[in-house]
N, C-alpha and C positions, 0 to 999 in steps of 0.2 A: 102119295095121299094128298088130296086137294086141300086148299085152305078152308073150304066150306066144312069138310069133315073135322078139321082141327078146331074150328070155331064151335061146331056142334058138340064136340067131346070136351073141349076145354074153353068154355066161353069167357073165363076170367084171365086168359092169357092172350096178349095182343102184341103185334110187332111195334117197335118204337122207332123204326126208321123205314125209309122207302125201299131200301135194297134187301130187306129180309135177313139182316145179320144180327139183329138184336130183338129179344123178346123179354117181356116182363109180365108178371101177374101172379095168380094164385093157383095152387093145386089143392083140391079138397080131398082129404083122406080121413075116414072115420069121423066125419063131422068136424074135422080140424082143418083150418086154412093155413097153408104155408106159402109165404111170399118168396119169390125168387126172380133172378134175371139170368139170361144166358146170352153170351156174346160169341158170335161165330167169326172166323177169319174171313169167310166168304159165304154167300148164300148157298144153302143145301150141302155145305161141307162141314160135317160135324167134328172132323178131326181138329184137335187143338182148341176146342171150344172152352170157354171159361164160364163156370157156374157160380153165381152169387146167391146167398139165401139169408133169411132172417136168423136170429140167434137159435131158435128152436130147431130149424132145419139144419143149421150147421152142427148142432149137437147130435142130431140123429145120424147125419152123414159122416160124422167123425170116423176116421179109419176106413172109409168106404171109397177112397179116391180111386183105387184100382178097379173096383166094380163099376164105378161111373165111367172111367175111361174105356173099359171093355164095352159097355153099352153104347157109348158114343161111336166107337169104331164099327160096331155091328149094325147099328140102326141105319136104315136107308133114308129117312127123312126126319124132320123135327117132330112131327106128330108121333112117330114111333118112339122117339126118345122120351117124349112126355109120358107116353103110356108106360114105358119101362121104368121111368123115374117114379111114377105113381105106385107101381107094383113094388119097387124097392122100398119106398116109404111105408107101404102097408106091411111088408114083411118085418121091417125094423120095429114098427109100432106093436106088432103082434108079439115080438120077442121080448119087449120091455115088461118087467114085472108089474103086475097090477096091484094097486093099493087094496089091502084087505079091509073090508068093511067090518067095523066092530058090531057086536051083537046088540040087540035091543036090551037084553039083560045087563050088558055092560053099562050102558048109559043110565038105565033105570037105577042100578045099584049105586053108581057114582053120585047121581043127583040125590038119592036118599041119604047117602052117607054125609054129603055136604050139608043137607038140611039138618042132620042130627048135630053137627058141630056149629052151625050158624054161618050164613053167607057173609056176615060181617068180618069173618076171619080170612076170607078169600081176597088176596091182593091181585092175583093174575091167574088166568086159566087159558090154555091154548084151545085152538079151534076144535080139536077132536077129543078134548077132555082127558088127555093122557098125561098132562103135566099141570099140576095145580100148586101154585105158590100161596102159602098161608102166612099170616102175621099173627104171632102169639104174644100176648102181653104177660110179663111176669108180675109179681106182687107189687113191684115199684112202678109199674106202668111202662117199663122199657119194652121196645118192640124187638122181637126175635123172628128170624126167618125159618120156615119149615117148608121144604119143597117135596112134594109127593110125585113120584114117577110111576104111573100105572102101566102094566103090560096089557097086551090084548087078551090075556087069559084071566084078567080080573073078572069076578071076585075069587076064583079058585086059587089065584096066585096073588099074595099081598103086594102092596106097592113098595118101591125102594124109597127110603127116607133120607133126604139130604138136609143136614143141619149145620149151623155155624156155632161150634162149641170148642172150648180149649182142648178137649179130648174126645175120642170117638165114643159113640153110644150104641149099644145093641138093644134094639127094641124087642120086647117079648111079644111075639105075634102068634096068635092062635089061628093057624091056617084054616081050620074047620069052622071057626066062628069069629071072623075078623070084623072089627069096627074101628072107624077113624077116631071115635071118642077115646078108645083105649090108648092110641098113639099120642093124642093130645095130652091126656092125663100123665103119661110117662114123661113126655117132653117137659111139661110144666114142673114136674117133680125134679127133673135134672136141672132145670133153670134155677130153681131155688137153691140147689146145692152150690151154684156159682154166684149167688147173690152178692157176696162180699167182693168177689172178683170184679163184677160189673161196677160196684161202688168205687173201688180203687182206680179203675180205668176211667170212669166218669170224672173222678176228682182231678186226674191228670188232664183229661181233655178240656175241662172247664176252667182250670186254674193255671195252665202252662201253655206255652206256644209249642204245639206238637208239629214237628217237621215231617215226621214219618210215623205211620202211613197217612197219606192224605185223606183217605176215606176208610178208616178202620172198620173191620167187621168183628163180630163177637168171638171169633176164633183166634184173633191176633192178640197175644199177650205183650207185645213189644210196643214201646213208645220212644221215639227219639225227640227230645225236647231241646229248645234253644236255651242256652245259659247266658248269652251275651258275650262280649269280648271275643267274638268269632269262635265260640266253643259250643258244642252240643253234647248231650248226655243221653245214651241209649239205656233204657230200663226194660228188663225182661222180668215180668212178674211170675211167681210160682202159682199156678192155678189151684193147687192143693192147699196152699197157705199164703194168700196174698198179702198178709201183714208181715211176712218174714222178709229178710234182707234180699232184695232182688239182685240179679246179675246186672252189673253196671259197666258200661264202656264209654270212655270219654273220647271225643273227636275234636281236633283243633291243633293249632301250632303248639309245639312242645313247651315253649315259654309260657303259654297261657294254661296249658293242661297240667303242668307239673304242680303248681300250688293247689289245684283242685284235687288232684290225686292224693296229695299229702294230707289235705283236710279229711278226705274220706278214710284214709288208712288210720289216721289218728283218732277219729271220732266215731268210727263205725261201731265200737263196743257199746256206745251209749244209745244204740237203736231201741226205740220204744215200740214194742210189738202191739201196743194198743192204738197207736197212731197210724195214719195213712203213710205210704211210702213217700208221697210228695212232702208232707210236713216233716218227716224225718230227714229227708235229704236237704230241705231248705234250712233246717236247724243245723245239720252237720256242716253244711257249706256256708252258713251264716249269710244267706242271700234269700231273696224272694224271686222265684222263677219269673222271667218275663212273660207277660200275657199277650196273646195275639190282639186282644181288644185294647190293651193299655199301651202297647209299644208300636213302633213303626218299623217297617223293613229297613229303613235307613239306619235306625239305631242298632240293629243287629247285623246288618250287611250279610244276609244269607245268600244273595244271588251270586252267580258266577261273575268274576270280574272281566270275562271275555265276551260271553254271549248275553250277559245281563238277565239271565233267567235262572230260576231255582231248579226246575226239573228239566232234564234233557234225556229223552229215551229211558224214562223211569230211573235215571241216575241223578243224585244230588251232588252239589259241589263239596267234595270231601278231600280235595288237594289244597292245602293251605301254605301260604308263604310262611317260612319259619322266622322271619324278621318280626320281632315283637311289636315294632312300630308300624308294621304293615298288616300281616296276617290275613291278607285277602284270599278268599276261597275261590277255587276253580273246579270245573268239571275236569276229570282226567282226560277225556277226549279233547276238550277245548285247549287245555294246557299243552297236550302232546302236539296237536296240530300247530299251535302258536310257536312252540319251541322248534319244531321241525322246520319251520319257514325262516328261522333266524340263522344267518350264516355262522355266528359265533357258537352256536350250540354244538356240544360234542356228545358222542354216545359211547358208553362203556357197557358191554354186554347188553342187558335188556333195560338199561336206564339211560335217560337223557339228562344231561346237565346243562342248564342255561341260566338266564336271568329273569327274575320276576318282571312281568310287564308293568308293574306299578312302582316298585322301589329299586329295581335293578340289582337286588340282592340275589345270591345264588339260590336256585330252586331246582328240584329234580322231579321227574315223573317216570313211570314205567312205560316202556314201549308197548303199544297196543296194535291190534290188527284193525285196519280201517275197512 
């Protein structure tokens, strides 16, 4: 086949060298253009040719290497290969599942339902209107998330409702007469049920140094707060009775943890169920919790003594030197890698025994997989 025929059929493909061993350009299939290059070992010899394409072409031709090699071996010239390649791409595009267009009724109903609840509640909506994120305010003005996931069968099939609550909620949905207003009303009713829970958590967030979680959501009842002296206290509230005594766990060197544990055990019976957990714990421990706004990180020394950061791969420094004069925290991974590099470190079963990088006192850590 002459080069004139090739140019007439594939005007967007041109040779890039004088000896006819390299071509680049575009193949147009179903109104889509795919860029590619082909490198030959020698002119008119398609065996051992190398084909390069753009990301979309690579995706289409994935797992098609054998078919392409067969075409290269059977084609008599480069023009015939271009034709075969175009037919292969057409076949692959035809086999791909086509996006199903949503009905006019779908969009009309979605828009009508959003109009009924107010567009001011819409925080985010995707391009095809199948996922709508709403922000609902409770009676105290707190923001709560409600995500509605609509199927292509809406409105005959109600949406899936995703919420951030301490416990699951089963919305009562009338499939024959569904309206978003009903879901919003039920959600607001449940939010009021947990009003005191939000109050207790807000009190901790505003008046203590919360180490974890960094960005708490409304379904997380746990707060890990800094106590100072290289200690922290994890508090887990009961969502059914947030004024009750929460589950508490103390983290830190034993020399610093022991007196805190003693105070809790001795004074827990004086818990005032009318007060917030924060005020009760401050009274029991005879301290005022450090505040993120009133304290500095240097005062609390919450960073790892090796990598000098607080969070590492979602982990916090929870390995502490037991020397009361040191008490430096470390990430388990950082301490493990440090001790493993020190010749004097010894291992017994799954534990490393070495020296603290700061005070040279004995320190141990569990062996981990790197």
